[in-house]
C-alpha positions as YAML, in Angstrom:
chain: A
units: angstrom
residues:
- id: 1
  name: MET
  ca: [6.00, 67.30, -31.82]
- id: 2
  name: ILE
  ca: [3.57, 64.73, -32.21]
- id: 3
  name: GLN
  ca: [4.68, 61.30, -33.14]
- id: 4
  name: GLN
  ca: [3.82, 59.44, -36.45]
- id: 5
  name: GLY
  ca: [0.84, 57.45, -35.94]
- id: 6
  name: LYS
  ca: [-2.97, 57.27, -35.83]
- id: 7
  name: GLN
  ca: [-4.20, 60.75, -35.26]
- id: 8
  name: ASN
  ca: [-7.84, 61.77, -34.26]
- id: 9
  name: ASN
  ca: [-9.37, 65.24, -33.78]
- id: 10
  name: MET
  ca: [-11.99, 65.38, -31.59]
- id: 11
  name: ASP
  ca: [-14.06, 68.07, -29.40]
- id: 12
  name: ILE
  ca: [-14.01, 68.34, -25.84]
- id: 13
  name: LYS
  ca: [-17.28, 68.93, -24.35]
- id: 14
  name: ALA
  ca: [-19.06, 70.17, -21.18]
- id: 15
  name: PRO
  ca: [-20.69, 67.09, -19.42]
- id: 16
  name: THR
  ca: [-24.28, 66.51, -19.68]
- id: 17
  name: PHE
  ca: [-25.83, 68.56, -16.55]
- id: 18
  name: PRO
  ca: [-28.60, 67.13, -14.73]
- id: 19
  name: GLU
  ca: [-32.36, 68.22, -15.55]
- id: 20
  name: SER
  ca: [-32.17, 70.59, -12.45]
- id: 21
  name: ILE
  ca: [-29.22, 72.25, -13.72]
- id: 22
  name: THR
  ca: [-29.29, 74.25, -17.06]
- id: 23
  name: GLU
  ca: [-25.66, 75.87, -17.33]
- id: 24
  name: GLY
  ca: [-22.17, 76.15, -15.65]
- id: 25
  name: THR
  ca: [-19.13, 77.99, -15.45]
- id: 26
  name: VAL
  ca: [-15.44, 77.16, -16.64]
- id: 27
  name: ALA
  ca: [-13.90, 77.85, -13.27]
- id: 28
  name: GLN
  ca: [-10.10, 76.82, -14.21]
- id: 29
  name: TRP
  ca: [-8.23, 75.52, -17.15]
- id: 30
  name: HIS
  ca: [-5.71, 72.96, -15.65]
- id: 31
  name: LYS
  ca: [-3.95, 72.15, -19.35]
- id: 32
  name: GLN
  ca: [-2.94, 75.05, -21.77]
- id: 33
  name: PRO
  ca: [-3.38, 74.87, -25.52]
- id: 34
  name: GLY
  ca: [-0.39, 72.98, -27.03]
- id: 35
  name: GLU
  ca: [-0.07, 71.10, -23.86]
- id: 36
  name: ALA
  ca: [0.66, 67.03, -24.04]
- id: 37
  name: VAL
  ca: [-1.59, 65.23, -21.85]
- id: 38
  name: LYS
  ca: [-2.35, 61.55, -20.88]
- id: 39
  name: ARG
  ca: [-5.87, 59.77, -20.90]
- id: 40
  name: ASP
  ca: [-8.02, 60.85, -17.83]
- id: 41
  name: ASP
  ca: [-5.78, 63.93, -17.19]
- id: 42
  name: LEU
  ca: [-7.60, 66.75, -15.39]
- id: 43
  name: LEU
  ca: [-8.52, 69.16, -18.31]
- id: 44
  name: ALA
  ca: [-10.89, 71.83, -16.21]
- id: 45
  name: ASP
  ca: [-13.23, 72.54, -13.70]
- id: 46
  name: ILE
  ca: [-16.63, 73.58, -14.56]
- id: 47
  name: GLU
  ca: [-18.75, 74.89, -11.86]
- id: 48
  name: THR
  ca: [-22.19, 74.60, -11.60]
- id: 49
  name: ASP
  ca: [-24.91, 75.78, -8.73]
- id: 50
  name: LYS
  ca: [-24.39, 72.65, -6.88]
- id: 51
  name: VAL
  ca: [-21.19, 71.25, -7.68]
- id: 52
  name: VAL
  ca: [-17.81, 71.51, -9.53]
- id: 53
  name: ILE
  ca: [-17.37, 68.78, -12.11]
- id: 54
  name: GLU
  ca: [-14.27, 67.69, -13.76]
- id: 55
  name: VAL
  ca: [-13.56, 67.56, -17.37]
- id: 56
  name: VAL
  ca: [-10.59, 64.73, -18.21]
- id: 57
  name: ALA
  ca: [-8.65, 64.09, -21.18]
- id: 58
  name: PRO
  ca: [-10.77, 61.03, -23.53]
- id: 59
  name: ASP
  ca: [-7.09, 60.01, -24.30]
- id: 60
  name: ASN
  ca: [-3.50, 60.70, -24.83]
- id: 61
  name: GLY
  ca: [-2.86, 63.48, -26.73]
- id: 62
  name: THR
  ca: [-2.69, 67.22, -27.20]
- id: 63
  name: LEU
  ca: [-5.00, 70.17, -26.13]
- id: 64
  name: THR
  ca: [-5.18, 72.31, -29.58]
- id: 65
  name: GLU
  ca: [-7.34, 75.06, -28.86]
- id: 66
  name: VAL
  ca: [-9.78, 76.57, -25.77]
- id: 67
  name: LEU
  ca: [-12.99, 77.82, -27.05]
- id: 68
  name: LYS
  ca: [-14.60, 78.45, -23.57]
- id: 69
  name: ALA
  ca: [-12.10, 80.57, -21.14]
- id: 70
  name: GLU
  ca: [-12.24, 80.99, -17.62]
- id: 71
  name: GLY
  ca: [-15.51, 82.53, -16.39]
- id: 72
  name: GLU
  ca: [-17.34, 81.97, -19.37]
- id: 73
  name: ILE
  ca: [-20.57, 80.22, -19.39]
- id: 74
  name: VAL
  ca: [-21.20, 76.75, -20.76]
- id: 75
  name: GLU
  ca: [-24.40, 74.60, -21.49]
- id: 76
  name: SER
  ca: [-24.61, 70.92, -21.10]
- id: 77
  name: GLU
  ca: [-22.70, 69.25, -23.70]
- id: 78
  name: GLU
  ca: [-21.32, 72.35, -25.29]
- id: 79
  name: VAL
  ca: [-17.90, 72.23, -27.06]
- id: 80
  name: ILE
  ca: [-15.21, 74.08, -25.05]
- id: 81
  name: ALA
  ca: [-11.97, 72.83, -26.41]
- id: 82
  name: LEU
  ca: [-10.39, 71.22, -29.34]
- id: 83
  name: PHE
  ca: [-8.14, 68.02, -29.02]
- id: 84
  name: GLU
  ca: [-5.79, 65.81, -31.25]
- id: 85
  name: ALA
  ca: [-5.59, 61.95, -29.87]
- id: 86
  name: GLY
  ca: [-2.31, 60.51, -30.53]
- id: 87
  name: ASP
  ca: [1.11, 59.44, -28.88]
- id: 88
  name: VAL
  ca: [3.33, 62.48, -27.72]
- id: 89
  name: ALA
  ca: [6.92, 62.22, -27.24]
- id: 90
  name: GLN
  ca: [7.69, 63.06, -23.54]
- id: 91
  name: ASP
  ca: [10.98, 64.90, -24.30]
- id: 92
  name: GLU
  ca: [9.12, 67.48, -26.46]
- id: 93
  name: ALA
  ca: [6.01, 67.59, -24.45]
- id: 94
  name: SER
  ca: [7.20, 70.68, -22.25]
- id: 95
  name: ASP
  ca: [8.19, 72.40, -25.43]
- id: 96
  name: MET
  ca: [4.99, 72.09, -26.99]
- id: 97
  name: ALA
  ca: [3.37, 73.33, -23.94]
- id: 98
  name: GLY
  ca: [5.50, 76.25, -23.35]
- id: 99
  name: SER
  ca: [5.92, 77.58, -27.10]
- id: 100
  name: ALA
  ca: [2.09, 77.49, -27.78]
- id: 101
  name: ASP
  ca: [-0.85, 79.41, -26.05]
- id: 102
  name: VAL
  ca: [-4.00, 80.01, -27.79]
- id: 103
  name: ILE
  ca: [-7.28, 80.98, -26.82]
- id: 104
  name: ALA
  ca: [-10.44, 81.69, -28.71]
- id: 105
  name: ASP
  ca: [-11.72, 84.94, -29.51]
- id: 106
  name: ALA
  ca: [-15.24, 85.79, -27.46]
- id: 107
  name: GLN
  ca: [-16.61, 87.53, -30.32]
- id: 108
  name: SER
  ca: [-16.03, 85.02, -32.70]
- id: 109
  name: PRO
  ca: [-16.19, 81.36, -31.62]
- id: 110
  name: GLY
  ca: [-14.21, 80.06, -34.80]
- id: 111
  name: SER
  ca: [-11.25, 81.90, -34.53]
- id: 112
  name: VAL
  ca: [-8.07, 81.95, -32.40]
- id: 113
  name: SER
  ca: [-5.12, 84.39, -31.87]
- id: 114
  name: GLU
  ca: [-1.84, 84.14, -30.74]
- id: 115
  name: VAL
  ca: [-1.04, 85.38, -27.50]
- id: 116
  name: ASP
  ca: [1.71, 86.25, -24.93]
- id: 117
  name: ALA
  ca: [3.04, 82.72, -23.45]
- id: 118
  name: GLY
  ca: [4.38, 84.79, -20.47]
- id: 119
  name: ALA
  ca: [0.98, 84.98, -18.84]
- id: 120
  name: SER
  ca: [-2.28, 82.86, -18.88]
- id: 121
  name: PRO
  ca: [-5.46, 83.88, -20.55]
- id: 122
  name: ALA
  ca: [-7.08, 84.07, -17.22]
- id: 123
  name: ALA
  ca: [-4.32, 86.18, -15.81]
- id: 124
  name: ARG
  ca: [-4.58, 88.94, -18.57]
- id: 125
  name: LYS
  ca: [-8.48, 88.82, -18.21]
- id: 126
  name: LEU
  ca: [-8.00, 89.62, -14.44]
- id: 127
  name: ALA
  ca: [-5.63, 92.19, -14.87]
- id: 128
  name: ALA
  ca: [-7.46, 93.87, -17.49]
- id: 129
  name: GLU
  ca: [-10.62, 93.97, -15.52]
- id: 130
  name: ALA
  ca: [-8.72, 95.35, -12.35]
- id: 131
  name: GLY
  ca: [-6.62, 97.92, -14.32]
- id: 132
  name: PHE
  ca: [-3.33, 96.47, -13.09]
- id: 133
  name: ASP
  ca: [-0.16, 96.40, -15.05]
- id: 134
  name: ILE
  ca: [0.60, 92.48, -15.58]
- id: 135
  name: GLU
  ca: [4.10, 93.37, -16.72]
- id: 136
  name: SER
  ca: [4.90, 93.73, -13.08]
- id: 137
  name: VAL
  ca: [3.84, 90.66, -11.82]
- id: 138
  name: ARG
  ca: [6.56, 87.82, -11.18]
- id: 139
  name: GLY
  ca: [5.07, 84.55, -12.20]
- id: 140
  name: SER
  ca: [4.95, 81.47, -10.33]
- id: 141
  name: GLY
  ca: [4.21, 78.93, -12.91]
- id: 142
  name: ARG
  ca: [6.19, 76.80, -15.14]
- id: 143
  name: ASP
  ca: [9.12, 78.73, -16.87]
- id: 144
  name: GLY
  ca: [8.03, 82.08, -14.93]
- id: 145
  name: ARG
  ca: [4.54, 82.00, -16.42]
- id: 146
  name: VAL
  ca: [2.34, 84.36, -14.84]
- id: 147
  name: THR
  ca: [-1.21, 82.77, -13.29]
- id: 148
  name: LYS
  ca: [-4.54, 84.02, -12.33]
- id: 149
  name: GLU
  ca: [-3.49, 83.40, -8.67]
- id: 150
  name: ASP
  ca: [-0.37, 85.67, -9.16]
- id: 151
  name: VAL
  ca: [-2.52, 88.58, -10.29]
- id: 152
  name: ALA
  ca: [-4.93, 88.26, -7.66]
- id: 153
  name: LYS
  ca: [-2.41, 88.31, -4.98]
- id: 154
  name: ALA
  ca: [-0.38, 91.43, -6.72]
- id: 155
  name: ILE
  ca: [-3.46, 93.40, -6.88]
- id: 156
  name: ALA
  ca: [-4.67, 92.45, -3.09]
- id: 157
  name: GLN
  ca: [-0.96, 93.84, -2.14]
- id: 158
  name: ILE
  ca: [-1.81, 97.13, -3.44]
- id: 159
  name: PRO
  ca: [-1.32, 99.61, -0.85]
- id: 160
  name: THR
  ca: [-4.79, 101.38, 0.49]
- id: 161
  name: GLU
  ca: [-3.25, 104.53, 0.11]
- id: 162
  name: LYS
  ca: [-3.00, 104.06, -3.84]
- id: 163
  name: PRO
  ca: [-6.11, 102.47, -4.92]
- id: 164
  name: VAL
  ca: [-7.11, 101.79, -8.38]
- id: 165
  name: VAL
  ca: [-9.82, 104.19, -8.71]
- id: 166
  name: GLU
  ca: [-10.89, 103.44, -12.28]
- id: 167
  name: ARG
  ca: [-12.74, 100.48, -12.83]
- id: 168
  name: ALA
  ca: [-14.35, 98.26, -15.54]
- id: 169
  name: SER
  ca: [-18.17, 97.05, -14.78]
- id: 170
  name: PRO
  ca: [-18.14, 93.48, -14.06]
- id: 171
  name: ALA
  ca: [-19.60, 91.27, -16.84]
- id: 172
  name: PRO
  ca: [-22.04, 88.49, -16.26]
- id: 173
  name: SER
  ca: [-19.34, 85.78, -16.81]
- id: 174
  name: THR
  ca: [-17.22, 87.10, -14.30]
- id: 175
  name: ALA
  ca: [-19.61, 85.22, -11.63]
- id: 176
  name: GLY
  ca: [-17.59, 82.18, -12.38]
- id: 177
  name: VAL
  ca: [-14.30, 83.37, -11.59]
- id: 178
  name: ASP
  ca: [-13.53, 81.80, -8.18]
- id: 179
  name: ALA
  ca: [-12.13, 84.15, -5.54]
- id: 180
  name: SER
  ca: [-10.72, 86.75, -8.15]
- id: 181
  name: ILE
  ca: [-10.45, 90.51, -7.33]
- id: 182
  name: LEU
  ca: [-12.35, 92.46, -9.93]
- id: 183
  name: SER
  ca: [-11.41, 95.99, -8.85]
- id: 184
  name: LEU
  ca: [-10.25, 98.23, -5.67]
- id: 185
  name: GLU
  ca: [-11.99, 101.43, -5.64]
- id: 186
  name: ALA
  ca: [-11.65, 104.87, -3.60]
- id: 187
  name: HIS
  ca: [-15.36, 105.01, -1.92]
- id: 188
  name: GLY
  ca: [-16.12, 107.37, 1.10]
- id: 189
  name: GLU
  ca: [-13.62, 106.83, 4.20]
- id: 190
  name: GLY
  ca: [-11.83, 104.24, 2.42]
- id: 191
  name: VAL
  ca: [-11.07, 101.59, -0.12]
- id: 192
  name: GLU
  ca: [-13.35, 98.89, -0.98]
- id: 193
  name: ARG
  ca: [-12.61, 95.47, -2.73]
- id: 194
  name: ARG
  ca: [-15.24, 93.91, -5.18]
- id: 195
  name: VAL
  ca: [-14.83, 90.26, -5.27]
- id: 196
  name: PRO
  ca: [-17.44, 88.33, -7.32]
- id: 197
  name: MET
  ca: [-19.20, 85.17, -6.23]
- id: 198
  name: THR
  ca: [-18.73, 81.91, -7.49]
- id: 199
  name: ARG
  ca: [-21.67, 80.49, -8.98]
- id: 200
  name: MET
  ca: [-22.02, 78.14, -6.26]
- id: 201
  name: ARG
  ca: [-22.05, 80.72, -3.42]
- id: 202
  name: ALA
  ca: [-24.75, 83.09, -5.54]
- id: 203
  name: SER
  ca: [-26.79, 79.87, -5.97]
- id: 204
  name: ILE
  ca: [-26.50, 79.27, -2.09]
- id: 205
  name: ALA
  ca: [-27.30, 83.39, -1.43]
- id: 206
  name: LYS
  ca: [-30.27, 82.89, -3.76]
- id: 207
  name: ARG
  ca: [-31.70, 79.85, -2.17]
- id: 208
  name: LEU
  ca: [-30.98, 81.17, 1.61]
- id: 209
  name: VAL
  ca: [-33.45, 84.28, 0.49]
- id: 210
  name: GLU
  ca: [-36.06, 82.12, -0.84]
- id: 211
  name: ALA
  ca: [-35.78, 79.89, 2.28]
- id: 212
  name: GLN
  ca: [-36.59, 82.68, 4.48]
- id: 213
  name: ARG
  ca: [-39.33, 83.90, 2.26]
- id: 214
  name: ASN
  ca: [-41.27, 81.28, 1.46]
- id: 215
  name: PRO
  ca: [-41.72, 78.43, 4.51]
- id: 216
  name: ALA
  ca: [-43.26, 79.12, 7.67]
- id: 217
  name: MET
  ca: [-40.04, 79.58, 9.96]
- id: 218
  name: LEU
  ca: [-39.68, 78.52, 13.78]
- id: 219
  name: THR
  ca: [-37.21, 78.50, 15.99]
- id: 220
  name: THR
  ca: [-36.95, 76.39, 19.14]
- id: 221
  name: PHE
  ca: [-34.10, 75.53, 21.71]
- id: 222
  name: ASN
  ca: [-34.46, 72.73, 24.13]
- id: 223
  name: GLU
  ca: [-31.69, 71.42, 26.67]
- id: 224
  name: ILE
  ca: [-30.51, 68.09, 26.96]
- id: 225
  name: ASP
  ca: [-28.23, 66.07, 29.20]
- id: 226
  name: MET
  ca: [-25.18, 65.01, 27.31]
- id: 227
  name: SER
  ca: [-23.02, 63.51, 30.15]
- id: 228
  name: GLN
  ca: [-23.66, 59.68, 28.79]
- id: 229
  name: VAL
  ca: [-22.53, 60.30, 25.40]
- id: 230
  name: MET
  ca: [-19.88, 62.46, 26.72]
- id: 231
  name: ALA
  ca: [-18.71, 59.42, 28.79]
- id: 232
  name: ILE
  ca: [-19.22, 57.03, 25.90]
- id: 233
  name: ARG
  ca: [-17.00, 58.88, 23.72]
- id: 234
  name: LYS
  ca: [-14.14, 59.17, 26.21]
- id: 235
  name: GLN
  ca: [-14.48, 55.52, 27.12]
- id: 236
  name: TYR
  ca: [-14.20, 54.37, 23.51]
- id: 237
  name: LYS
  ca: [-12.68, 57.03, 21.69]
- id: 238
  name: GLU
  ca: [-8.92, 55.38, 21.35]
- id: 239
  name: SER
  ca: [-10.46, 51.98, 20.61]
- id: 240
  name: PHE
  ca: [-13.09, 53.13, 18.22]
- id: 241
  name: LYS
  ca: [-10.38, 54.97, 16.40]
- id: 242
  name: LYS
  ca: [-7.99, 51.71, 16.34]
- id: 243
  name: LYS
  ca: [-10.48, 49.61, 15.00]
- id: 244
  name: TYR
  ca: [-12.49, 51.52, 12.20]
- id: 245
  name: GLN
  ca: [-9.85, 54.34, 11.40]
- id: 246
  name: VAL
  ca: [-11.99, 57.28, 11.91]
- id: 247
  name: ASN
  ca: [-12.94, 59.67, 14.88]
- id: 248
  name: LEU
  ca: [-15.96, 58.95, 17.17]
- id: 249
  name: GLY
  ca: [-17.58, 62.44, 16.73]
- id: 250
  name: MET
  ca: [-20.78, 63.73, 17.94]
- id: 251
  name: MET
  ca: [-22.59, 63.99, 14.48]
- id: 252
  name: SER
  ca: [-22.90, 60.13, 14.42]
- id: 253
  name: PHE
  ca: [-24.84, 60.29, 17.85]
- id: 254
  name: PHE
  ca: [-26.69, 63.26, 16.60]
- id: 255
  name: ILE
  ca: [-27.87, 61.18, 13.32]
- id: 256
  name: LYS
  ca: [-28.54, 58.14, 15.29]
- id: 257
  name: ALA
  ca: [-30.71, 59.92, 17.85]
- id: 258
  name: SER
  ca: [-32.57, 62.24, 14.90]
- id: 259
  name: VAL
  ca: [-33.19, 58.88, 13.17]
- id: 260
  name: GLU
  ca: [-35.05, 57.38, 16.30]
- id: 261
  name: ALA
  ca: [-37.33, 60.42, 16.49]
- id: 262
  name: LEU
  ca: [-38.06, 60.49, 12.96]
- id: 263
  name: LYS
  ca: [-39.19, 56.74, 13.54]
- id: 264
  name: GLU
  ca: [-41.48, 57.60, 16.16]
- id: 265
  name: ILE
  ca: [-42.80, 61.10, 14.87]
- id: 266
  name: THR
  ca: [-43.14, 60.38, 11.41]
- id: 267
  name: GLN
  ca: [-44.60, 63.66, 10.46]
- id: 268
  name: ILE
  ca: [-41.35, 65.37, 11.00]
- id: 269
  name: ASN
  ca: [-39.97, 63.02, 8.26]
- id: 270
  name: ALA
  ca: [-42.25, 64.16, 5.81]
- id: 271
  name: PHE
  ca: [-43.26, 67.11, 3.55]
- id: 272
  name: VAL
  ca: [-46.34, 68.94, 2.21]
- id: 273
  name: ASP
  ca: [-47.59, 68.20, -1.43]
- id: 274
  name: GLY
  ca: [-50.74, 70.33, -2.47]
- id: 275
  name: GLN
  ca: [-53.42, 68.90, 0.00]
- id: 276
  name: ASP
  ca: [-51.64, 66.00, 0.93]
- id: 277
  name: ILE
  ca: [-48.53, 65.03, 3.38]
- id: 278
  name: ILE
  ca: [-45.85, 62.73, 2.08]
- id: 279
  name: GLU
  ca: [-44.35, 60.68, 4.87]
- id: 280
  name: HIS
  ca: [-40.88, 58.80, 4.57]
- id: 281
  name: HIS
  ca: [-40.49, 55.49, 5.63]
- id: 282
  name: TYR
  ca: [-36.53, 55.48, 4.82]
- id: 283
  name: TYR
  ca: [-34.21, 57.76, 6.30]
- id: 284
  name: HIS
  ca: [-31.86, 59.71, 4.06]
- id: 285
  name: ILE
  ca: [-29.84, 62.19, 6.56]
- id: 286
  name: SER
  ca: [-28.40, 65.22, 5.12]
- id: 287
  name: VAL
  ca: [-25.35, 66.72, 6.45]
- id: 288
  name: ALA
  ca: [-24.51, 70.32, 6.18]
- id: 289
  name: ILE
  ca: [-20.82, 70.52, 5.33]
- id: 290
  name: GLY
  ca: [-18.75, 73.94, 5.08]
- id: 291
  name: SER
  ca: [-16.15, 74.00, 2.57]
- id: 292
  name: GLU
  ca: [-13.97, 76.88, 1.05]
- id: 293
  name: ARG
  ca: [-16.30, 76.87, -1.88]
- id: 294
  name: GLY
  ca: [-19.33, 77.18, 0.00]
- id: 295
  name: LEU
  ca: [-21.74, 75.19, 2.16]
- id: 296
  name: VAL
  ca: [-22.95, 71.69, 0.58]
- id: 297
  name: VAL
  ca: [-25.42, 69.31, 2.13]
- id: 298
  name: PRO
  ca: [-24.39, 65.65, 1.01]
- id: 299
  name: VAL
  ca: [-26.94, 62.81, 1.82]
- id: 300
  name: ILE
  ca: [-26.16, 59.61, 3.99]
- id: 301
  name: ARG
  ca: [-28.55, 57.37, 2.76]
- id: 302
  name: HIS
  ca: [-30.39, 54.68, 4.95]
- id: 303
  name: ALA
  ca: [-28.70, 56.21, 7.92]
- id: 304
  name: ASP
  ca: [-30.68, 53.86, 10.11]
- id: 305
  name: LYS
  ca: [-29.27, 50.84, 8.58]
- id: 306
  name: LEU
  ca: [-25.52, 52.22, 9.19]
- id: 307
  name: SER
  ca: [-23.61, 52.03, 12.55]
- id: 308
  name: PHE
  ca: [-21.64, 54.58, 14.19]
- id: 309
  name: ALA
  ca: [-18.86, 53.77, 12.70]
- id: 310
  name: GLY
  ca: [-20.64, 53.64, 8.99]
- id: 311
  name: VAL
  ca: [-21.86, 57.02, 9.76]
- id: 312
  name: GLU
  ca: [-18.59, 58.46, 10.58]
- id: 313
  name: GLU
  ca: [-16.96, 56.82, 7.44]
- id: 314
  name: ALA
  ca: [-19.85, 58.30, 5.15]
- id: 315
  name: ILE
  ca: [-18.98, 61.89, 6.57]
- id: 316
  name: VAL
  ca: [-15.35, 61.43, 6.27]
- id: 317
  name: ASP
  ca: [-15.88, 60.37, 2.57]
- id: 318
  name: TYR
  ca: [-18.03, 63.17, 1.63]
- id: 319
  name: VAL
  ca: [-15.41, 65.82, 3.23]
- id: 320
  name: LYS
  ca: [-12.82, 64.03, 0.78]
- id: 321
  name: LYS
  ca: [-15.00, 64.50, -2.38]
- id: 322
  name: ILE
  ca: [-15.60, 68.09, -1.19]
- id: 323
  name: ASN
  ca: [-12.07, 68.90, -0.85]
- id: 324
  name: ASP
  ca: [-11.07, 67.11, -4.14]
- id: 325
  name: ASN
  ca: [-13.80, 68.53, -6.06]
- id: 326
  name: ARG
  ca: [-15.21, 64.91, -6.53]
- id: 327
  name: LEU
  ca: [-19.15, 65.57, -5.16]
- id: 328
  name: GLU
  ca: [-21.87, 64.48, -7.75]
- id: 329
  name: ILE
  ca: [-25.07, 65.80, -7.83]
- id: 330
  name: SER
  ca: [-26.63, 62.34, -6.72]
- id: 331
  name: ASP
  ca: [-24.71, 62.93, -3.40]
- id: 332
  name: LEU
  ca: [-26.96, 66.09, -2.65]
- id: 333
  name: GLU
  ca: [-30.40, 64.80, -3.81]
- id: 334
  name: GLY
  ca: [-33.05, 62.65, -1.93]
- id: 335
  name: GLY
  ca: [-32.37, 63.75, 1.80]
- id: 336
  name: THR
  ca: [-35.74, 63.64, 3.92]
- id: 337
  name: PHE
  ca: [-33.86, 65.59, 7.16]
- id: 338
  name: THR
  ca: [-30.76, 67.76, 7.49]
- id: 339
  name: ILE
  ca: [-28.65, 68.21, 10.58]
- id: 340
  name: SER
  ca: [-26.00, 71.20, 10.63]
- id: 341
  name: ASN
  ca: [-23.51, 71.55, 13.64]
- id: 342
  name: GLY
  ca: [-22.49, 74.82, 14.31]
- id: 343
  name: GLY
  ca: [-20.63, 74.04, 17.23]
- id: 344
  name: VAL
  ca: [-17.63, 73.04, 14.99]
- id: 345
  name: TYR
  ca: [-17.24, 77.11, 14.66]
- id: 346
  name: GLY
  ca: [-17.65, 77.76, 18.09]
- id: 347
  name: SER
  ca: [-21.53, 78.70, 18.10]
- id: 348
  name: LEU
  ca: [-23.44, 78.10, 21.33]
- id: 349
  name: LEU
  ca: [-27.06, 78.41, 19.74]
- id: 350
  name: SER
  ca: [-27.63, 78.97, 15.94]
- id: 351
  name: THR
  ca: [-30.84, 79.17, 13.80]
- id: 352
  name: PRO
  ca: [-29.76, 77.57, 10.53]
- id: 353
  name: ILE
  ca: [-31.67, 78.30, 7.19]
...
């Protein structure tokens, strides 16, 4: 129960999206209705075309109602949940979270319906779409609660000789369900599995196709002598790591060399705008980094002014932000030249788009 004191009912809204982003998708709810939370606790993740944005609790209190379920599309500053601010007794918080579980009816935004507390709304939705019996799933959540991940794992373990033939047609909102299995179906010589793309991966696919369709593409390969670079890395690898707490990798050499080339050949650090060529006399280097959610390209600003250690530290910081879903739109904007290192995947040669 909520202790006596000042109470405030408030709306939980989606964040304000930048002008380049019109909508997002609720990727995951980290808290459930009735659950007590503290100020700045993570409530939900909203996935856009570029980044995952976190929605946090504005104060101590209770998440009272979820208006936008996982997989649903939301617009900038749209209300996605209701929240009641106030001090919550710690010894009763878990009871509140375990006894209440409500979700808004998608057909009637203002209404709520009581649901089975044994499974999350996202888990039931996924099971229904795949035609899977949720009662057979063993929950791994708190108090044995069945999560979306539990259902996905159970569906993935269905024997191929007993596929689920009947399936539901995926609704547009399923594009935001991260790595959830929509259905298994018999097809030709075997079984096919349909997995919806996340909003980010769908955006990546769209832009890759556009990149091939619009610009004049050119690929050229040149061989260079890396022996001195390898010798420097071997000589200073240990002392560099001890002094700066980061590894001396290859990317810092590639970035610093690229910056010197861009200074010498300014037309490469430029773009075409109508009948003009806009040359950049600053060096914001975009670095392609692969993640579980997809490829992102954060920008190392003023790379010409950074030391080797500064470049390596910037890359490490971006990797941490990507893994923690803390990457911001501003981190991806303003690049003037992009570097992609396919060698980390074992590639000998590659033609990045």
